[in-house]
C-alpha positions in Angstrom: 17.3 -1.9 -8.1 16.9 -5.2 -6.1 18.7 -8.4 -6.3 16.0 -10.0 -8.5 16.3 -7.0 -10.9 12.9 -5.7 -9.8 12.5 -2.0 -9.0 11.0 -0.4 -5.9 10.7 3.3 -5.6 9.7 4.5 -2.1 8.6 8.2 -1.9 8.3 8.3 1.9 8.1 6.0 5.0 7.0 7.1 8.6 5.1 6.1 11.6 1.3 6.4 11.2 -0.1 9.2 13.5 -2.5 8.0 16.1 -1.2 4.4 16.0 1.4 2.3 17.9 4.9 2.8 16.9 4.9 -0.5 15.0 2.6 0.8 12.3 4.4 2.4 9.3 3.0 4.2 6.4 4.9 3.7 3.1 4.2 5.7 -0.1 5.7 4.1 -3.2 5.3 4.9 -6.8 7.0 2.0 -8.4 6.8 -1.7 -7.2 4.5 -4.2 -6.0 3.2 -5.5 -2.6 5.3 -8.7 -2.9 8.5 -6.6 -3.6 7.9 -4.3 -0.5 7.2 -7.4 1.6 10.5 -9.1 0.5 12.5 -5.9 1.3 11.0 -5.4 4.7 11.5 -9.2 5.5 15.1 -9.0 4.4 15.6 -6.1 6.8 14.4 -8.5 9.7 11.0 -7.3 10.2 7.8 -9.3 10.1 4.7 -8.0 8.4 1.5 -8.9 10.1 -0.9 -7.2 7.6 -0.8 -4.7 4.7 -3.7 -2.2 4.3 -3.7 -0.1 1.2 -5.3 3.3 1.6 -4.8 4.4 -2.0 -4.3 2.3 -5.1 -4.8 3.1 -8.8 -6.9 6.2 -8.2 -9.2 4.4 -5.6 -9.1 5.7 -2.0 -10.3 4.4 1.3 -11.6 8.0 2.0 -13.5 8.1 5.4 -12.6 4.5 6.4 -10.4 3.5 9.3 -7.5 1.2 8.6 -8.6 -2.4 8.1 -12.1 -1.6 7.1 -13.6 -1.9 3.5 -16.4 -0.4 1.5 -18.2 -1.3 -1.8 -17.0 0.6 -4.7 -18.8 3.8 -5.6 -20.6 3.8 -9.0 -18.1 6.2 -10.5 -15.2 4.0 -9.2 -16.8 0.9 -11.0 -17.0 2.9 -14.2 -13.4 3.9 -14.0 -12.3 0.3 -13.3 -14.3 -1.0 -16.2 -12.8 1.7 -18.5 -9.1 0.7 -17.7 -9.8 -3.1 -17.7 
């Protein structure tokens, strides 16, 4: 539980294989990007960029970090179903 009464649950955090030591991977199940950013900033670190590789059932399979792709037809249907 954080100071502003918002919850952040981090499952794991580690360096990203194949990248410089200042790249970290964080797996979280509860929380938002803003909460995570606030926690990391309070620890004295600066965030240059956040790149999600998995979010709400959508993946960036076969993409390098920092790259994007259009949604597949199945992913579009899934998003429309939940909105």
